[in-house]
KOLGU-4560 file (N, C-alpha, C; in nm, 3 decimals, padded with zeros to 5 digits):
<recs>
<n_xx: -00.644 n_yy: -01.760 n_zz: 00.215 ca_xx: -00.635 ca_yy: -01.675 ca_zz: 00.188 c_xx: -00.673 c_yy: -01.504 c_zz: 00.266 mol: A seq: 1 type: MET>
<n_xx: -00.695 n_yy: -01.578 n_zz: 00.426 ca_xx: -00.691 ca_yy: -01.502 ca_zz: 00.546 c_xx: -00.555 c_yy: -01.431 c_zz: 00.560 mol: A seq: 2 type: ASP>
<n_xx: -00.430 n_yy: -01.499 n_zz: 00.565 ca_xx: -00.290 ca_yy: -01.485 ca_zz: 00.577 c_xx: -00.286 c_yy: -01.365 c_zz: 00.489 mol: A seq: 3 type: ARG>
<n_xx: -00.342 n_yy: -01.424 n_zz: 00.345 ca_xx: -00.291 ca_yy: -01.299 ca_zz: 00.271 c_xx: -00.328 c_yy: -01.171 c_zz: 00.276 mol: A seq: 4 type: ILE>
<n_xx: -00.429 n_yy: -01.123 n_zz: 00.367 ca_xx: -00.524 ca_yy: -01.028 ca_zz: 00.364 c_xx: -00.493 c_yy: -00.963 c_zz: 00.497 mol: A seq: 5 type: TRP>
<n_xx: -00.440 n_yy: -01.033 n_zz: 00.589 ca_xx: -00.354 ca_yy: -00.987 ca_zz: 00.692 c_xx: -00.182 c_yy: -00.993 c_zz: 00.737 mol: A seq: 6 type: ARG>
<n_xx: -00.178 n_yy: -01.000 n_zz: 00.602 ca_xx: -00.019 ca_yy: -00.961 ca_zz: 00.596 c_xx: -00.028 c_yy: -00.869 c_zz: 00.503 mol: A seq: 7 type: GLY>
<n_xx: -00.127 n_yy: -00.836 n_zz: 00.391 ca_xx: -00.132 ca_yy: -00.665 ca_zz: 00.371 c_xx: -00.207 c_yy: -00.565 c_zz: 00.449 mol: A seq: 8 type: ARG>
<n_xx: -00.311 n_yy: -00.628 n_zz: 00.547 ca_xx: -00.305 ca_yy: -00.522 ca_zz: 00.660 c_xx: -00.184 c_yy: -00.472 c_zz: 00.776 mol: A seq: 9 type: GLN>
<n_xx: -00.082 n_yy: -00.559 n_zz: 00.791 ca_xx: 00.042 ca_yy: -00.582 ca_zz: 00.873 c_xx: 00.134 c_yy: -00.457 c_zz: 00.787 mol: A seq: 10 type: VAL>
<n_xx: 00.084 n_yy: -00.520 n_zz: 00.640 ca_xx: 00.223 ca_yy: -00.438 ca_zz: 00.598 c_xx: 00.145 c_yy: -00.296 c_zz: 00.548 mol: A seq: 11 type: TYR>
<n_xx: 00.068 n_yy: -00.279 n_zz: 00.594 ca_xx: -00.038 ca_yy: -00.085 ca_zz: 00.512 c_xx: 00.035 c_yy: -00.020 c_zz: 00.693 mol: A seq: 12 type: GLN>
<n_xx: -00.022 n_yy: -00.130 n_zz: 00.842 ca_xx: -00.038 ca_yy: -00.078 ca_zz: 00.919 c_xx: 00.098 c_yy: -00.027 c_zz: 01.016 mol: A seq: 13 type: GLN>
<n_xx: 00.209 n_yy: -00.103 n_zz: 00.956 ca_xx: 00.330 ca_yy: -00.137 ca_zz: 01.007 c_xx: 00.459 c_yy: -00.085 c_zz: 00.900 mol: A seq: 14 type: VAL>
<n_xx: 00.446 n_yy: -00.172 n_zz: 00.821 ca_xx: 00.580 ca_yy: -00.231 ca_zz: 00.749 c_xx: 00.594 c_yy: -00.100 c_zz: 00.654 mol: A seq: 15 type: CYS>
<n_xx: 00.498 n_yy: -00.056 n_zz: 00.592 ca_xx: 00.497 ca_yy: 00.048 ca_zz: 00.451 c_xx: 00.565 c_yy: 00.147 c_zz: 00.481 mol: A seq: 16 type: ALA>
<n_xx: 00.554 n_yy: 00.217 n_zz: 00.628 ca_xx: 00.612 ca_yy: 00.341 ca_zz: 00.668 c_xx: 00.781 c_yy: 00.351 c_zz: 00.664 mol: A seq: 17 type: TYR>
<n_xx: 00.861 n_yy: 00.215 n_zz: 00.639 ca_xx: 00.975 ca_yy: 00.197 ca_zz: 00.658 c_xx: 01.036 c_yy: 00.166 c_zz: 00.519 mol: A seq: 18 type: CYS>
<n_xx: 00.931 n_yy: 00.051 n_zz: 00.445 ca_xx: 00.991 ca_yy: -00.023 ca_zz: 00.336 c_xx: 00.854 c_yy: 00.001 c_zz: 00.238 mol: A seq: 19 type: HIS>
<n_xx: 00.928 n_yy: 00.010 n_zz: 00.120 ca_xx: 00.829 ca_yy: 00.065 ca_zz: 00.042 c_xx: 00.818 c_yy: -00.028 c_zz: -00.038 mol: A seq: 20 type: SER>
<n_xx: 00.741 n_yy: -00.049 n_zz: -00.157 ca_xx: 00.708 ca_yy: -00.151 ca_zz: -00.242 c_xx: 00.644 c_yy: -00.069 c_zz: -00.383 mol: A seq: 21 type: MET>
<n_xx: 00.751 n_yy: 00.043 n_zz: -00.425 ca_xx: 00.745 ca_yy: 00.126 ca_zz: -00.513 c_xx: 00.771 c_yy: 00.094 c_zz: -00.612 mol: A seq: 22 type: SER>
<n_xx: 00.878 n_yy: -00.029 n_zz: -00.656 ca_xx: 00.851 ca_yy: -00.122 ca_zz: -00.783 c_xx: 00.796 c_yy: -00.219 c_zz: -00.830 mol: A seq: 23 type: LEU>
<n_xx: 00.675 n_yy: -00.210 n_zz: -00.746 ca_xx: 00.538 ca_yy: -00.337 ca_zz: -00.762 c_xx: 00.455 c_yy: -00.251 c_zz: -00.833 mol: A seq: 24 type: ILE>
<n_xx: 00.416 n_yy: -00.344 n_zz: -00.952 ca_xx: 00.276 ca_yy: -00.285 ca_zz: -00.963 c_xx: 00.197 c_yy: -00.404 c_zz: -00.963 mol: A seq: 25 type: SER>
<n_xx: 00.038 n_yy: -00.277 n_zz: -00.925 ca_xx: -00.073 ca_yy: -00.365 ca_zz: -00.862 c_xx: -00.047 c_yy: -00.547 c_zz: -00.915 mol: A seq: 26 type: TYR>
<n_xx: -00.068 n_yy: -00.491 n_zz: -01.084 ca_xx: -00.123 ca_yy: -00.615 ca_zz: -01.155 c_xx: -00.025 c_yy: -00.746 c_zz: -01.124 mol: A seq: 27 type: ARG>
<n_xx: 00.089 n_yy: -00.733 n_zz: -01.043 ca_xx: 00.197 ca_yy: -00.844 ca_zz: -01.003 c_xx: 00.109 c_yy: -00.869 c_zz: -00.908 mol: A seq: 28 type: GLU>
<n_xx: -00.002 n_yy: -00.880 n_zz: -00.880 ca_xx: -00.051 ca_yy: -00.965 ca_zz: -00.753 c_xx: -00.168 c_yy: -01.070 c_zz: -00.810 mol: A seq: 29 type: LEU>
<n_xx: -00.194 n_yy: -01.003 n_zz: -00.899 ca_xx: -00.297 ca_yy: -01.108 ca_zz: -00.984 c_xx: -00.240 c_yy: -01.234 c_zz: -01.004 mol: A seq: 30 type: VAL>
<n_xx: -00.329 n_yy: -01.353 n_zz: -00.999 ca_xx: -00.253 ca_yy: -01.482 ca_zz: -00.981 c_xx: -00.139 c_yy: -01.527 c_zz: -00.849 mol: A seq: 31 type: GLY>
<n_xx: -00.111 n_yy: -01.430 n_zz: -00.828 ca_xx: -00.026 ca_yy: -01.484 ca_zz: -00.739 c_xx: -00.111 c_yy: -01.492 c_zz: -00.535 mol: A seq: 32 type: VAL>
<n_xx: -00.173 n_yy: -01.399 n_zz: -00.531 ca_xx: -00.215 ca_yy: -01.343 ca_zz: -00.390 c_xx: -00.417 c_yy: -01.286 c_zz: -00.413 mol: A seq: 33 type: ALA>
<n_xx: -00.385 n_yy: -01.230 n_zz: -00.511 ca_xx: -00.547 ca_yy: -01.176 ca_zz: -00.588 c_xx: -00.608 c_yy: -01.190 c_zz: -00.697 mol: A seq: 34 type: TYR>
<n_xx: -00.756 n_yy: -01.247 n_zz: -00.716 ca_xx: -00.793 ca_yy: -01.186 ca_zz: -00.887 c_xx: -00.777 c_yy: -01.074 c_zz: -00.921 mol: A seq: 35 type: THR>
<n_xx: -00.792 n_yy: -01.059 n_zz: -01.064 ca_xx: -00.820 ca_yy: -00.921 ca_zz: -01.107 c_xx: -00.903 c_yy: -00.825 c_zz: -01.080 mol: A seq: 36 type: GLU>
<n_xx: -01.008 n_yy: -00.870 n_zz: -01.004 ca_xx: -01.080 ca_yy: -00.790 ca_zz: -00.949 c_xx: -01.098 c_yy: -00.762 c_zz: -00.802 mol: A seq: 37 type: LYS>
<n_xx: -00.979 n_yy: -00.815 n_zz: -00.721 ca_xx: -00.934 ca_yy: -00.795 ca_zz: -00.617 c_xx: -00.841 c_yy: -00.680 c_zz: -00.604 mol: A seq: 38 type: GLU>
<n_xx: -00.701 n_yy: -00.720 n_zz: -00.770 ca_xx: -00.666 ca_yy: -00.615 ca_zz: -00.711 c_xx: -00.690 c_yy: -00.489 c_zz: -00.757 mol: A seq: 39 type: ALA>
<n_xx: -00.773 n_yy: -00.452 n_zz: -00.886 ca_xx: -00.848 ca_yy: -00.397 ca_zz: -00.915 c_xx: -00.892 c_yy: -00.299 c_zz: -00.798 mol: A seq: 40 type: LYS>
<n_xx: -00.959 n_yy: -00.336 n_zz: -00.729 ca_xx: -01.036 ca_yy: -00.295 ca_zz: -00.592 c_xx: -00.904 c_yy: -00.262 c_zz: -00.485 mol: A seq: 41 type: GLY>
<n_xx: -00.793 n_yy: -00.313 n_zz: -00.444 ca_xx: -00.696 ca_yy: -00.273 ca_zz: -00.424 c_xx: -00.631 c_yy: -00.133 c_zz: -00.447 mol: A seq: 42 type: ILE>
<n_xx: -00.605 n_yy: -00.167 n_zz: -00.564 ca_xx: -00.573 ca_yy: -00.048 ca_zz: -00.669 c_xx: -00.647 c_yy: 00.125 c_zz: -00.652 mol: A seq: 43 type: ALA>
<n_xx: -00.793 n_yy: 00.071 n_zz: -00.658 ca_xx: -00.893 ca_yy: 00.168 ca_zz: -00.641 c_xx: -00.876 c_yy: 00.265 c_zz: -00.515 mol: A seq: 44 type: ALA>
<n_xx: -00.829 n_yy: 00.229 n_zz: -00.422 ca_xx: -00.860 ca_yy: 00.260 ca_zz: -00.319 c_xx: -00.729 c_yy: 00.370 c_zz: -00.249 mol: A seq: 45 type: GLU>
<n_xx: -00.662 n_yy: 00.411 n_zz: -00.335 ca_xx: -00.517 ca_yy: 00.517 ca_zz: -00.361 c_xx: -00.573 c_yy: 00.610 c_zz: -00.451 mol: A seq: 46 type: ILE>
<n_xx: -00.568 n_yy: 00.734 n_zz: -00.463 ca_xx: -00.622 ca_yy: 00.817 ca_zz: -00.534 c_xx: -00.457 c_yy: 00.894 c_zz: -00.596 mol: A seq: 47 type: GLU>
<n_xx: -00.445 n_yy: 00.929 n_zz: -00.709 ca_xx: -00.369 ca_yy: 00.980 ca_zz: -00.692 c_xx: -00.358 c_yy: 01.102 c_zz: -00.821 mol: A seq: 48 type: VAL>
<n_xx: -00.280 n_yy: 01.176 n_zz: -00.757 ca_xx: -00.182 ca_yy: 01.306 ca_zz: -00.872 c_xx: -00.166 c_yy: 01.244 c_zz: -01.056 mol: A seq: 49 type: VAL>
<n_xx: -00.241 n_yy: 01.262 n_zz: -01.160 ca_xx: -00.226 ca_yy: 01.272 ca_zz: -01.276 c_xx: -00.272 c_yy: 01.375 c_zz: -01.383 mol: A seq: 50 type: ASN>
<n_xx: -00.238 n_yy: 01.415 n_zz: -01.436 ca_xx: -00.269 ca_yy: 01.513 ca_zz: -01.569 c_xx: -00.134 c_yy: 01.551 c_zz: -01.619 mol: A seq: 51 type: GLY>
<n_xx: -00.159 n_yy: 01.680 n_zz: -01.726 ca_xx: -00.259 ca_yy: 01.739 ca_zz: -01.705 c_xx: -00.356 c_yy: 01.710 c_zz: -01.776 mol: A seq: 52 type: PRO>
<n_xx: -00.465 n_yy: 01.757 n_zz: -01.786 ca_xx: -00.624 ca_yy: 01.750 ca_zz: -01.877 c_xx: -00.615 c_yy: 01.804 c_zz: -01.940 mol: A seq: 53 type: ASN>
<n_xx: -00.679 n_yy: 01.844 n_zz: -02.059 ca_xx: -00.693 ca_yy: 01.878 ca_zz: -02.160 c_xx: -00.688 c_yy: 02.075 c_zz: -02.166 mol: A seq: 54 type: ASP>
<n_xx: -00.744 n_yy: 02.076 n_zz: -02.013 ca_xx: -00.736 ca_yy: 02.241 ca_zz: -02.007 c_xx: -00.646 c_yy: 02.271 c_zz: -01.877 mol: A seq: 55 type: GLU>
<n_xx: -00.514 n_yy: 02.156 n_zz: -01.934 ca_xx: -00.384 ca_yy: 02.201 ca_zz: -01.823 c_xx: -00.392 c_yy: 02.194 c_zz: -01.683 mol: A seq: 56 type: GLY>
<n_xx: -00.488 n_yy: 02.115 n_zz: -01.642 ca_xx: -00.526 ca_yy: 02.131 ca_zz: -01.504 c_xx: -00.465 c_yy: 01.952 c_zz: -01.443 mol: A seq: 57 type: ARG>
<n_xx: -00.402 n_yy: 01.940 n_zz: -01.366 ca_xx: -00.384 ca_yy: 01.837 ca_zz: -01.246 c_xx: -00.523 c_yy: 01.774 c_zz: -01.219 mol: A seq: 58 type: MET>
<n_xx: -00.537 n_yy: 01.678 n_zz: -01.224 ca_xx: -00.636 ca_yy: 01.586 ca_zz: -01.116 c_xx: -00.581 c_yy: 01.500 c_zz: -01.065 mol: A seq: 59 type: PHE>
<n_xx: -00.692 n_yy: 01.445 n_zz: -00.980 ca_xx: -00.660 ca_yy: 01.284 ca_zz: -00.917 c_xx: -00.790 c_yy: 01.160 c_zz: -00.975 mol: A seq: 60 type: THR>
<n_xx: -00.685 n_yy: 01.029 n_zz: -00.934 ca_xx: -00.771 ca_yy: 00.988 ca_zz: -01.032 c_xx: -00.764 c_yy: 00.812 c_zz: -00.972 mol: A seq: 61 type: ARG>
<n_xx: -00.846 n_yy: 00.685 n_zz: -00.921 ca_xx: -00.814 ca_yy: 00.604 ca_zz: -00.884 c_xx: -00.679 c_yy: 00.529 c_zz: -00.927 mol: A seq: 62 type: PRO>
<n_xx: -00.574 n_yy: 00.451 n_zz: -00.868 ca_xx: -00.501 ca_yy: 00.393 ca_zz: -00.907 c_xx: -00.521 c_yy: 00.270 c_zz: -00.997 mol: A seq: 63 type: ASP>
<n_xx: -00.496 n_yy: 00.216 n_zz: -01.073 ca_xx: -00.509 ca_yy: 00.120 ca_zz: -01.205 c_xx: -00.448 c_yy: -00.034 c_zz: -01.184 mol: A seq: 64 type: LYS>
<n_xx: -00.399 n_yy: -00.115 n_zz: -01.232 ca_xx: -00.373 ca_yy: -00.232 ca_zz: -01.244 c_xx: -00.208 c_yy: -00.202 c_zz: -01.271 mol: A seq: 65 type: LEU>
<n_xx: -00.200 n_yy: -00.068 n_zz: -01.395 ca_xx: -00.073 ca_yy: -00.073 ca_zz: -01.441 c_xx: 00.040 c_yy: 00.029 c_zz: -01.326 mol: A seq: 66 type: SER>
<n_xx: -00.037 n_yy: 00.117 n_zz: -01.249 ca_xx: 00.027 ca_yy: 00.165 ca_zz: -01.188 c_xx: 00.105 c_yy: 00.082 c_zz: -01.083 mol: A seq: 67 type: ASP>
<n_xx: 00.227 n_yy: 00.168 n_zz: -01.031 ca_xx: 00.345 ca_yy: 00.095 ca_zz: -00.905 c_xx: 00.257 c_yy: 00.107 c_zz: -00.775 mol: A seq: 68 type: ARG>
<n_xx: 00.272 n_yy: 00.037 n_zz: -00.647 ca_xx: 00.240 ca_yy: 00.094 ca_zz: -00.550 c_xx: 00.292 c_yy: 00.241 c_zz: -00.510 mol: A seq: 69 type: PHE>
<n_xx: 00.219 n_yy: 00.361 n_zz: -00.457 ca_xx: 00.226 ca_yy: 00.463 ca_zz: -00.390 c_xx: 00.424 c_yy: 00.493 c_zz: -00.306 mol: A seq: 70 type: PRO>
<n_xx: 00.489 n_yy: 00.583 n_zz: -00.296 ca_xx: 00.564 ca_yy: 00.592 ca_zz: -00.269 c_xx: 00.521 c_yy: 00.659 c_zz: -00.112 mol: A seq: 71 type: HIS>
<n_xx: 00.613 n_yy: 00.608 n_zz: 00.000 ca_xx: 00.545 ca_yy: 00.659 ca_zz: 00.109 c_xx: 00.597 c_yy: 00.832 c_zz: 00.131 mol: A seq: 72 type: ASN>
<n_xx: 00.539 n_yy: 00.897 n_zz: 00.146 ca_xx: 00.586 ca_yy: 01.017 ca_zz: 00.205 c_xx: 00.627 c_yy: 01.110 c_zz: 00.335 mol: A seq: 73 type: THR>
<n_xx: 00.607 n_yy: 01.044 n_zz: 00.426 ca_xx: 00.612 ca_yy: 01.050 ca_zz: 00.535 c_xx: 00.828 c_yy: 01.062 c_zz: 00.553 mol: A seq: 74 type: MET>
<n_xx: 00.806 n_yy: 01.187 n_zz: 00.618 ca_xx: 00.976 ca_yy: 01.173 ca_zz: 00.654 c_xx: 00.998 c_yy: 01.089 c_zz: 00.760 mol: A seq: 75 type: VAL>
<n_xx: 01.147 n_yy: 01.038 n_zz: 00.736 ca_xx: 01.212 ca_yy: 00.955 ca_zz: 00.777 c_xx: 01.200 c_yy: 00.950 c_zz: 00.990 mol: A seq: 76 type: LYS>
<n_xx: 01.227 n_yy: 01.118 n_zz: 01.012 ca_xx: 01.253 ca_yy: 01.089 ca_zz: 01.172 c_xx: 01.024 c_yy: 01.046 c_zz: 01.219 mol: A seq: 77 type: SER>
<n_xx: 00.970 n_yy: 01.067 n_zz: 01.141 ca_xx: 00.809 ca_yy: 01.063 ca_zz: 01.160 c_xx: 00.801 c_yy: 00.917 c_zz: 01.172 mol: A seq: 78 type: GLN>
<n_xx: 00.872 n_yy: 00.855 n_zz: 01.067 ca_xx: 00.867 ca_yy: 00.739 ca_zz: 01.028 c_xx: 00.928 c_yy: 00.609 c_zz: 01.223 mol: A seq: 79 type: ASN>
<n_xx: 01.016 n_yy: 00.673 n_zz: 01.246 ca_xx: 01.053 ca_yy: 00.620 ca_zz: 01.322 c_xx: 00.984 c_yy: 00.621 c_zz: 01.482 mol: A seq: 80 type: TYR>
<n_xx: 00.929 n_yy: 00.746 n_zz: 01.517 ca_xx: 00.906 ca_yy: 00.806 ca_zz: 01.661 c_xx: 00.750 c_yy: 00.691 c_zz: 01.530 mol: A seq: 81 type: VAL>
<n_xx: 00.663 n_yy: 00.697 n_zz: 01.472 ca_xx: 00.510 ca_yy: 00.588 ca_zz: 01.469 c_xx: 00.568 c_yy: 00.464 c_zz: 01.450 mol: A seq: 82 type: PHE>
<n_xx: 00.654 n_yy: 00.432 n_zz: 01.388 ca_xx: 00.715 ca_yy: 00.316 ca_zz: 01.401 c_xx: 00.746 c_yy: 00.242 c_zz: 01.562 mol: A seq: 83 type: ALA>
<n_xx: 00.813 n_yy: 00.309 n_zz: 01.641 ca_xx: 00.786 ca_yy: 00.270 ca_zz: 01.796 c_xx: 00.654 c_yy: 00.230 c_zz: 01.820 mol: A seq: 84 type: LEU>
<n_xx: 00.593 n_yy: 00.328 n_zz: 01.802 ca_xx: 00.412 ca_yy: 00.322 ca_zz: 01.879 c_xx: 00.365 c_yy: 00.221 c_zz: 01.795 mol: A seq: 85 type: GLY>
<n_xx: 00.405 n_yy: 00.144 n_zz: 01.690 ca_xx: 00.277 ca_yy: 00.049 ca_zz: 01.616 c_xx: 00.367 c_yy: -00.107 c_zz: 01.653 mol: A seq: 86 type: THR>
<n_xx: 00.510 n_yy: -00.061 n_zz: 01.666 ca_xx: 00.574 ca_yy: -00.217 ca_zz: 01.714 c_xx: 00.486 c_yy: -00.306 c_zz: 01.794 mol: A seq: 87 type: LEU>
<n_xx: 00.397 n_yy: -00.205 n_zz: 01.886 ca_xx: 00.285 ca_yy: -00.302 ca_zz: 01.938 c_xx: 00.198 c_yy: -00.338 c_zz: 01.925 mol: A seq: 88 type: ARG>
<n_xx: 00.172 n_yy: -00.282 n_zz: 01.812 ca_xx: 00.008 ca_yy: -00.301 ca_zz: 01.765 c_xx: 00.047 c_yy: -00.442 c_zz: 01.643 mol: A seq: 89 type: GLU>
<n_xx: 00.154 n_yy: -00.428 n_zz: 01.620 ca_xx: 00.193 ca_yy: -00.522 ca_zz: 01.529 c_xx: 00.207 c_yy: -00.700 c_zz: 01.627 mol: A seq: 90 type: ALA>
<n_xx: 00.270 n_yy: -00.691 n_zz: 01.713 ca_xx: 00.244 ca_yy: -00.764 ca_zz: 01.773 c_xx: 00.132 c_yy: -00.833 c_zz: 01.798 mol: A seq: 91 type: GLY>
<n_xx: 00.055 n_yy: -00.728 n_zz: 01.830 ca_xx: -00.104 ca_yy: -00.792 ca_zz: 01.895 c_xx: -00.202 c_yy: -00.841 c_zz: 01.738 mol: A seq: 92 type: GLN>
<n_xx: -00.145 n_yy: -00.786 n_zz: 01.631 ca_xx: -00.200 ca_yy: -00.832 ca_zz: 01.509 c_xx: -00.167 c_yy: -00.991 c_zz: 01.466 mol: A seq: 93 type: ILE>
<n_xx: -00.021 n_yy: -00.968 n_zz: 01.482 ca_xx: 00.039 ca_yy: -01.112 ca_zz: 01.380 c_xx: 00.021 c_yy: -01.216 c_zz: 01.541 mol: A seq: 94 type: LEU>
<n_xx: 00.007 n_yy: -01.167 n_zz: 01.611 ca_xx: 00.093 ca_yy: -01.265 ca_zz: 01.780 c_xx: 00.192 c_yy: -01.288 c_zz: 01.782 mol: A seq: 95 type: GLY>
<n_xx: 00.230 n_yy: -01.401 n_zz: 01.820 ca_xx: 00.323 ca_yy: -01.453 ca_zz: 01.872 c_xx: 00.449 c_yy: -01.484 c_zz: 01.750 mol: A seq: 96 type: SER>
<n_xx: 00.575 n_yy: -01.445 n_zz: 01.702 ca_xx: 00.652 ca_yy: -01.493 ca_zz: 01.638 c_xx: 00.710 c_yy: -01.626 c_zz: 01.643 mol: A seq: 97 type: PHE>
<n_xx: 00.710 n_yy: -01.694 n_zz: 01.500 ca_xx: 00.808 ca_yy: -01.829 ca_zz: 01.564 c_xx: 00.925 c_yy: -01.822 c_zz: 01.584 mol: A seq: 98 type: PRO>
</recs>
């Protein structure tokens, strides 16, 4: 389980800036890598804009299992600069690659 947690950490801190998981929903993690409770917790870490509500206003809510992973909204040029800076960090997190 430590490898799964570490892989998620690396993805969030390094890979997500260039590689989207926007076609995968949180429920697809259940039974593969996480329990339902853990997947709900991961989803709830992200706030999404939803609505409109009965008053016609948009509101935020935590992601749910049926939601897909969010798109990365950073500009590509910013991604490139950020990625260069975090490749060193990725090496520190993962150690040496085989």
